[in-house]
C-alpha positions as CSV (number, residue, x, y, z in Angstrom):
1,M,-12.2,13.0,-6.1
2,T,-14.9,12.7,-3.5
3,G,-12.8,12.0,-0.4
4,R,-14.8,8.8,0.2
5,L,-11.8,7.2,1.9
6,K,-10.7,10.1,4.1
7,D,-9.5,9.0,7.5
8,K,-9.5,5.3,6.3
9,V,-6.4,3.1,6.3
10,A,-5.7,0.8,3.4
11,L,-3.1,-1.9,3.0
12,I,-2.6,-2.4,-0.7
13,V,-0.9,-5.7,-1.6
14,A,0.9,-6.1,-5.0
15,A,1.0,-2.3,-5.2
16,A,4.3,-2.0,-7.1
17,R,2.8,-1.9,-10.6
18,G,-0.2,-2.7,-12.7
19,I,-3.6,-3.1,-11.1
20,G,-2.3,-2.8,-7.5
21,K,-0.5,0.5,-8.3
22,G,-3.7,1.8,-10.0
23,I,-5.7,0.9,-6.9
24,A,-3.1,2.7,-4.7
25,L,-3.3,5.8,-6.9
26,R,-7.1,5.9,-6.8
27,F,-7.3,5.3,-3.0
28,A,-4.8,8.1,-2.5
29,E,-6.9,10.4,-4.6
30,E,-9.9,9.4,-2.4
31,G,-8.0,10.4,0.8
32,A,-7.0,7.0,2.2
33,R,-4.0,6.7,4.4
34,L,-1.9,4.0,2.6
35,V,0.6,1.3,3.3
36,L,1.9,-0.4,0.2
37,A,3.2,-4.0,0.1
38,D,4.8,-6.1,-2.6
39,T,7.6,-8.5,-3.2
40,E,9.2,-6.2,-5.7
41,V,11.2,-3.8,-3.6
42,E,12.5,-1.3,-6.1
43,A,9.1,-0.8,-7.9
44,G,7.3,-0.9,-4.6
45,Q,9.5,1.8,-3.1
46,A,9.1,3.9,-6.2
47,T,5.3,3.8,-6.1
48,A,5.4,4.5,-2.3
49,G,7.7,7.4,-3.0
50,E,5.4,8.8,-5.6
51,L,2.6,8.8,-3.0
52,G,4.7,9.7,0.0
53,V,3.5,6.6,1.9
54,P,5.2,3.6,3.7
55,F,6.3,0.5,1.8
56,I,7.0,-2.9,3.2
57,R,8.4,-5.9,1.3
58,T,5.9,-8.6,1.8
59,D,5.3,-12.1,0.6
60,I,1.7,-12.7,1.7
61,S,2.1,-16.4,1.3
62,Q,4.1,-16.2,4.6
63,M,1.8,-15.5,7.6
64,S,4.4,-13.7,9.5
65,A,5.0,-11.2,6.6
66,A,1.3,-10.7,6.2
67,E,0.9,-10.0,9.9
68,A,3.8,-7.5,9.9
69,S,2.2,-5.7,7.0
70,V,-1.1,-5.4,8.9
71,A,0.7,-4.2,12.0
72,L,2.5,-1.5,10.0
73,A,-0.8,-0.4,8.5
74,L,-2.4,-0.1,12.0
75,Q,0.3,2.1,13.4
């Protein structure tokens, strides 16, 4: 861990499992402040719980949902 992402905000989409979860774990290791988003609520909340970060159910094919995710990340 180098802390390369310290004080940076990252919105990770499709973060519930697989590559998205792997990215979230790595970004957390690097010090990023995360918001996780996914359509899979249970798995997304579980991943967010592991990292102690917010989760939002998001279908990024819907502009309003994508905008809400970005707004949460910027809070």
